[in-house]
C-alpha positions as CSV (number, residue, x, y, z in Angstrom):
1,M,136.2,114.3,224.1
2,N,138.1,116.1,226.8
3,L,137.8,119.4,225.0
4,F,134.0,118.9,224.7
5,L,133.8,118.1,228.4
6,C,135.8,121.2,229.4
7,R,133.5,123.5,227.3
8,S,130.5,121.9,228.9
9,I,131.9,122.5,232.4
10,I,132.7,126.1,231.6
11,K,129.1,126.7,230.3
12,L,127.7,125.1,233.4
13,A,129.9,127.3,235.6
14,I,128.8,130.4,233.8
15,I,125.1,129.5,234.1
16,L,125.5,128.8,237.8
17,L,127.3,132.1,238.3
18,L,124.5,134.0,236.6
19,V,121.9,132.3,238.7
20,F,123.8,133.1,241.9
21,V,124.3,136.7,240.9
22,S,120.6,137.1,240.1
23,F,119.7,136.4,243.8
24,L,121.9,139.4,244.7
25,L,119.9,141.7,242.4
26,T,116.5,141.0,243.9
27,G,116.9,143.1,247.0
28,C,115.4,146.6,247.3
29,W,118.7,148.4,248.0
30,D,117.1,151.8,247.6
31,R,113.8,151.2,249.3
32,R,112.1,153.8,251.3
33,E,109.5,152.9,253.9
34,V,106.3,154.8,253.7
35,N,106.2,155.2,257.4
36,N,109.4,157.1,257.3
37,T,108.5,159.3,254.3
38,A,106.7,162.7,254.2
39,L,105.1,163.1,250.8
40,V,105.3,166.6,249.3
41,L,102.1,167.4,247.4
42,G,102.7,171.0,246.4
43,A,105.3,173.7,246.8
44,A,105.5,177.5,246.7
45,I,108.6,179.6,246.1
46,D,108.6,183.3,247.2
47,K,111.2,186.1,247.2
48,E,112.5,187.1,250.6
49,E,114.9,189.9,251.6
50,G,118.2,190.1,249.8
51,K,118.9,187.0,247.6
52,N,117.0,184.6,249.8
53,I,113.8,182.7,248.9
54,K,111.1,181.2,251.0
55,L,110.2,177.6,250.2
56,T,106.7,176.4,251.4
57,V,105.6,172.8,251.1
58,Q,102.3,171.1,251.5
59,V,102.8,167.6,253.0
60,L,100.3,164.8,253.3
61,V,99.4,163.8,256.8
62,P,98.8,160.0,256.7
63,R,95.5,158.5,258.0
64,A,95.5,156.7,261.3
65,G,95.1,153.0,260.9
66,G,91.5,151.9,261.0
67,S,90.1,155.4,261.0
68,G,87.7,156.8,258.5
69,Q,88.0,160.2,256.8
70,M,90.0,162.7,258.6
71,G,88.8,166.2,259.2
72,G,90.3,169.3,260.7
73,G,93.9,170.3,260.7
74,T,95.8,172.8,258.6
75,G,94.7,172.8,255.0
76,T,91.9,170.2,255.3
77,G,90.3,169.8,251.9
78,G,86.7,169.1,251.0
79,S,87.2,165.3,250.6
80,G,88.7,164.9,254.1
81,A,92.4,164.7,253.2
82,Q,94.6,166.4,255.8
83,V,97.8,168.2,254.9
84,L,100.5,170.1,256.8
85,V,102.0,173.4,255.5
86,R,105.5,174.5,256.6
87,S,108.0,177.1,255.3
88,A,111.7,177.8,255.5
89,V,114.0,180.6,254.2
90,G,117.3,179.8,252.4
91,E,119.7,181.0,249.8
92,D,118.1,178.7,247.2
93,M,115.7,175.8,247.0
94,A,118.3,173.2,248.1
95,D,119.3,175.3,251.1
96,A,115.6,176.0,252.0
97,A,114.7,172.3,251.5
98,S,117.5,171.3,253.9
99,K,116.2,173.7,256.5
100,L,112.7,172.4,256.0
101,Q,113.8,168.9,256.6
102,V,114.6,169.6,260.3
103,K,111.0,170.6,260.8
104,F,109.7,167.1,259.8
105,P,110.4,163.8,261.6
106,R,110.2,162.0,258.2
107,K,112.3,162.3,255.1
108,L,110.8,164.7,252.6
109,F,110.0,163.0,249.2
110,W,109.4,165.2,246.2
111,G,108.3,162.5,243.7
112,H,104.6,163.1,244.4
113,C,104.7,166.9,244.0
114,K,102.7,167.8,240.9
115,T,102.4,171.6,241.5
116,Y,104.9,174.4,241.9
117,I,103.7,178.0,242.5
118,I,106.0,180.9,241.9
119,G,105.3,184.1,243.8
120,H,104.7,187.3,241.9
121,K,107.7,189.2,243.3
122,L,110.1,186.3,242.5
123,A,108.8,186.1,239.0
124,K,109.2,189.8,238.4
125,K,112.8,189.7,239.8
126,G,113.8,186.8,237.6
127,D,116.6,184.4,238.4
128,L,114.2,181.5,238.1
129,N,116.9,179.5,236.5
130,E,118.7,179.0,239.8
131,Q,115.5,177.6,241.4
132,L,114.5,175.5,238.4
133,D,118.0,173.9,238.4
134,F,117.0,172.1,241.7
135,L,113.9,170.7,240.1
136,M,115.7,169.6,237.0
137,R,118.8,168.2,238.7
138,H,117.5,166.5,241.8
139,P,116.4,162.9,241.1
140,E,113.1,163.1,242.9
141,P,111.1,166.1,241.5
142,R,109.0,165.4,238.4
143,E,109.8,167.3,235.3
144,R,106.1,167.0,234.3
145,A,104.8,168.8,237.4
146,Q,102.8,172.0,236.6
147,L,104.2,175.5,237.1
148,F,102.1,178.5,238.1
149,V,102.6,182.2,239.0
150,S,100.4,183.7,241.7
151,F,99.2,187.2,242.3
152,G,100.8,188.2,245.6
153,E,102.6,185.6,247.8
154,A,102.5,182.0,246.7
155,A,102.8,180.4,250.1
156,G,99.3,181.4,251.2
157,I,97.7,179.5,248.3
158,L,98.8,176.2,249.8
159,E,96.8,177.0,252.9
160,F,93.5,177.0,251.0
161,K,90.8,174.4,251.6
162,P,89.3,173.6,248.2
163,P,85.7,172.4,248.3
164,L,86.0,169.6,245.7
165,E,89.6,168.3,245.7
166,P,91.6,167.0,248.7
167,Y,94.2,169.7,248.5
168,E,95.0,172.9,246.5
169,G,97.8,171.4,244.4
170,E,95.4,168.9,242.9
171,T,92.8,171.6,242.1
172,L,95.4,173.6,240.1
173,R,96.7,170.5,238.3
174,K,93.3,169.6,237.1
175,L,92.6,173.2,236.0
176,A,95.8,173.2,233.9
177,E,95.0,169.9,232.3
178,M,91.6,171.2,231.3
179,H,93.3,173.9,229.3
180,T,91.2,176.7,230.9
181,G,94.6,178.5,230.6
182,V,98.0,177.6,229.3
183,N,99.3,174.2,230.6
184,V,103.1,174.4,231.3
185,T,105.3,171.9,233.0
186,V,108.7,172.4,234.6
187,K,110.3,170.8,231.5
188,D,108.2,172.9,229.1
189,F,109.2,176.1,230.8
190,E,112.9,175.2,230.7
191,Q,112.6,174.4,227.0
192,M,110.8,177.7,226.3
193,I,113.4,179.9,228.0
194,T,116.3,178.2,226.2
195,G,114.5,178.1,222.8
196,D,114.9,180.4,219.8
197,A,112.6,183.1,221.0
198,G,113.6,182.9,224.7
199,A,110.0,183.6,225.6
200,A,107.9,181.6,228.1
201,L,104.5,181.7,229.6
202,L,102.9,180.4,232.8
203,P,99.3,180.3,234.0
204,L,98.5,183.2,236.4
205,I,96.4,182.3,239.4
206,K,94.5,184.3,242.0
207,K,92.5,183.6,245.1
208,L,88.8,183.0,244.6
209,P,86.9,185.1,247.2
210,P,85.4,182.8,249.9
211,E,81.7,182.3,250.2
212,K,79.8,184.8,252.3
213,G,80.0,183.7,256.0
214,G,82.7,181.0,255.3
215,E,86.2,180.8,256.7
216,P,88.9,182.9,254.8
217,N,90.8,179.7,253.8
218,E,87.7,177.8,252.7
219,T,88.3,178.7,249.1
220,T,90.5,177.9,246.1
221,A,92.6,179.6,243.4
222,Y,91.6,179.9,239.8
223,I,93.4,180.8,236.5
224,V,92.9,184.5,235.6
225,G,95.3,184.9,232.7
226,T,98.8,184.3,231.6
227,A,102.2,185.5,232.9
228,L,104.7,186.3,230.1
229,F,108.4,185.9,230.5
230,K,111.6,186.9,228.6
231,R,114.0,184.2,229.6
232,D,113.3,183.7,233.3
233,K,112.0,187.2,234.1
234,M,108.3,188.1,234.1
235,V,107.6,191.1,231.9
236,G,103.8,191.3,232.0
237,Y,100.6,189.4,231.9
238,I,97.4,189.2,229.9
239,D,93.8,188.5,231.0
240,I,91.8,185.4,230.3
241,S,90.2,187.0,227.2
242,S,93.6,187.6,225.5
243,T,94.7,184.1,226.8
244,K,92.0,182.6,224.7
245,G,93.4,184.3,221.6
246,L,96.9,183.0,222.6
247,L,95.6,179.4,222.9
248,W,94.1,179.7,219.4
249,L,97.5,180.8,218.0
250,R,99.3,178.0,219.9
251,N,96.9,175.3,218.8
252,E,96.0,174.6,222.5
253,I,92.4,175.7,222.7
254,G,90.5,173.4,225.1
255,V,87.1,173.4,226.8
256,T,86.5,177.2,226.4
257,S,83.2,178.1,224.8
258,V,82.9,180.9,222.3
259,T,79.8,183.2,222.4
260,I,78.7,185.2,219.4
261,H,76.0,187.8,219.1
262,P,74.2,187.6,215.7
263,Q,71.6,190.1,216.9
264,K,71.4,192.7,219.6
265,G,70.5,191.1,222.9
266,Q,70.8,187.6,221.5
267,S,73.6,185.1,221.7
268,I,74.8,181.7,220.4
269,S,77.4,179.7,222.2
270,L,79.7,177.0,220.7
271,D,82.2,174.5,222.0
272,P,85.3,173.8,219.9
273,I,85.4,170.1,218.8
274,Q,88.6,170.1,216.7
275,E,91.0,172.9,215.9
276,T,94.2,173.0,214.0
277,T,96.6,176.0,213.6
278,K,99.4,176.2,211.1
279,L,102.1,178.9,211.1
280,L,103.3,179.6,207.6
281,P,106.3,182.0,207.6
282,T,107.6,183.9,204.5
283,I,110.5,186.3,203.9
284,K,110.3,188.3,200.7
285,N,112.2,191.4,199.9
286,G,113.5,191.7,203.4
287,K,110.0,191.6,204.9
288,W,109.1,188.9,207.4
289,K,105.5,187.7,207.3
290,M,103.5,185.1,209.1
291,Q,100.3,183.6,207.9
292,V,98.2,181.9,210.6
293,K,95.8,179.4,209.1
294,I,93.2,178.1,211.5
295,K,90.6,175.4,210.8
296,S,88.0,174.9,213.5
297,E,84.9,172.7,214.0
298,G,82.4,173.5,216.7
299,A,79.2,172.4,218.3
300,I,76.3,174.7,219.2
301,V,75.6,174.2,222.9
302,Q,73.1,177.0,223.4
303,N,70.9,179.0,221.1
304,G,69.8,182.2,222.8
305,S,68.6,183.8,219.6
306,R,65.5,183.5,217.5
307,L,67.4,182.0,214.5
308,D,66.7,178.6,213.0
309,I,70.2,177.1,213.3
310,M,69.0,174.1,211.3
311,N,68.8,176.4,208.2
312,P,72.0,176.2,206.1
313,N,72.0,179.9,205.4
314,V,71.8,180.6,209.2
315,L,74.6,178.2,209.8
316,K,76.8,180.0,207.3
317,R,76.0,183.3,209.1
318,V,76.9,181.8,212.5
319,E,80.2,180.5,211.0
320,K,81.1,183.9,209.7
321,D,80.3,185.5,213.1
322,L,82.5,182.9,214.8
323,E,85.4,183.6,212.4
324,K,85.0,187.3,213.2
325,D,85.0,186.7,216.9
326,I,88.1,184.5,216.9
327,T,90.0,186.9,214.7
328,Q,89.2,189.8,217.1
329,R,90.5,187.7,220.0
330,I,93.7,186.9,218.2
331,N,94.3,190.4,217.0
332,Q,93.8,191.6,220.6
333,T,96.4,189.2,221.8
334,L,98.9,190.1,219.0
335,T,98.5,193.8,219.9
336,R,99.0,193.2,223.6
337,V,101.8,190.6,223.5
338,K,103.7,191.2,220.2
339,K,103.5,195.0,219.9
340,E,103.2,196.2,223.5
341,M,105.3,193.7,225.4
342,N,107.4,192.5,222.4
343,V,107.2,188.8,223.5
344,D,107.1,185.9,221.1
345,A,104.7,183.7,222.9
346,F,103.4,182.1,219.7
347,G,106.3,180.1,218.3
348,F,107.0,182.5,215.4
349,A,110.8,182.2,215.9
350,D,110.8,178.4,215.7
351,A,108.7,178.6,212.5
352,F,111.1,181.0,210.8
353,H,114.1,179.0,212.0
354,R,112.8,175.8,210.5
355,K,112.0,177.3,207.1
356,Y,114.7,179.9,206.8
357,P,117.8,178.8,208.8
358,K,120.2,181.1,207.1
359,Q,118.1,184.2,207.6
360,W,117.3,183.2,211.1
361,N,121.0,182.9,212.0
362,K,121.4,186.6,211.0
363,A,118.3,187.8,212.9
364,K,118.4,185.7,216.0
365,D,120.6,188.1,218.0
366,H,118.2,191.0,217.4
367,W,114.9,189.1,217.3
368,D,113.4,191.7,219.7
369,D,113.8,194.2,216.9
370,V,112.4,192.0,214.2
371,L,109.4,190.6,216.0
372,P,107.4,193.9,216.1
373,Q,107.9,194.3,212.4
374,V,106.5,190.8,211.5
375,D,103.3,191.2,209.5
376,V,100.7,188.7,210.7
377,N,97.8,187.6,208.6
378,V,95.1,185.5,210.2
379,D,93.0,183.2,208.0
380,I,90.2,181.3,209.8
381,K,87.8,178.8,208.4
382,T,85.1,177.5,210.8
383,R,82.4,174.9,210.4
384,V,79.5,174.2,212.7
385,K,79.5,170.4,212.7
386,R,76.8,169.8,215.4
387,P,73.9,172.3,215.6
388,G,72.4,170.4,218.6
389,L,69.4,168.2,219.2
390,S,66.7,170.9,219.2
391,T,65.3,172.1,215.9
392,T,63.9,175.4,217.3
393,P,65.1,177.6,220.1
394,A,63.7,176.7,223.5
395,G,60.4,178.4,224.3
396,L,59.6,179.5,220.7
397,R,57.0,178.1,218.3
398,E,58.0,177.3,214.8
399,D,56.3,180.3,213.4
400,E,58.3,182.6,215.7
401,V,61.7,181.3,214.5
402,E,63.6,183.5,212.0
403,E,65.2,181.8,209.1
404,K,67.5,184.5,207.9
């Protein structure tokens, strides 16, 4: 009986102790008051003289209590949000960030920063690893924030006043997520440069000219192509046309329409619905080959020809023309990226590594010599799944429509 009573007392004491300790865990020991915080919305990193870099941040200016939309101020966007842009020069991001902090009466918070822009000079110089280490190591920055490379200085882009979004960083983030170009996060870039190929890519952005009669900063940036890297150094770039071929190879094609010309002066435009790309590597008799198998389904969104696209024979013709157009885009990309710049931006190294680990271990140290010799064969099968709602091209009578 005494033993039972002792055990009961011990259990009750443990329960009471746990209840008491739980009260100590309910406090917000690491809380940060919003009124004491400066939210970083976007950041730009540029090369300065020597080994220094210039860090520019775009910080949200909070609304005054009880006021409506705010206008005016540095970097005011189309929706009325007000932002403040400030810069500081330092040896690296941590040093520049500490110098930036003295220019703000509130503690900088990086957790809301979704866009980082790298200046063209810094990208060409390399040494991005040193700056990325701050983003990967510091507890606040998001690893899923988007990375971009700008033509010219990156800092000026944060000064833009986009017409639709509250600030420029949000504009770029949405463009990247729409897959108008490549979509690469901080984490993605770090994995690319440490991967088998050591190649990486980032969306390349440029200032959109302002409207006639408007202010110079009442504009936005847009994606004009793709910057290509070997490790953390930019070695070149491709335009938006070649980028489309790159997206097909990487199985990342998004909202981009494809326009074919079945007849001179006539066109048919299609939107991709579903696309799958498979990389099938083979090594035979010492020759490295890559077969790229692509299956694509599309919807016709505009018929600018005189063809009856409801006719099965016409649809087959459209599908063949579509296959030819995509093949040309991919071959253009392969020539520019694989042969001229010798950059494996397609994931070929990973595919060979998975299927032929022994051969890869022998070739990985001289992959730059092997890559140009890889024979690539592109096999595309397309299907027009949705010809559209109209049975005849707009403005034509049925007797004017061609069925062949």
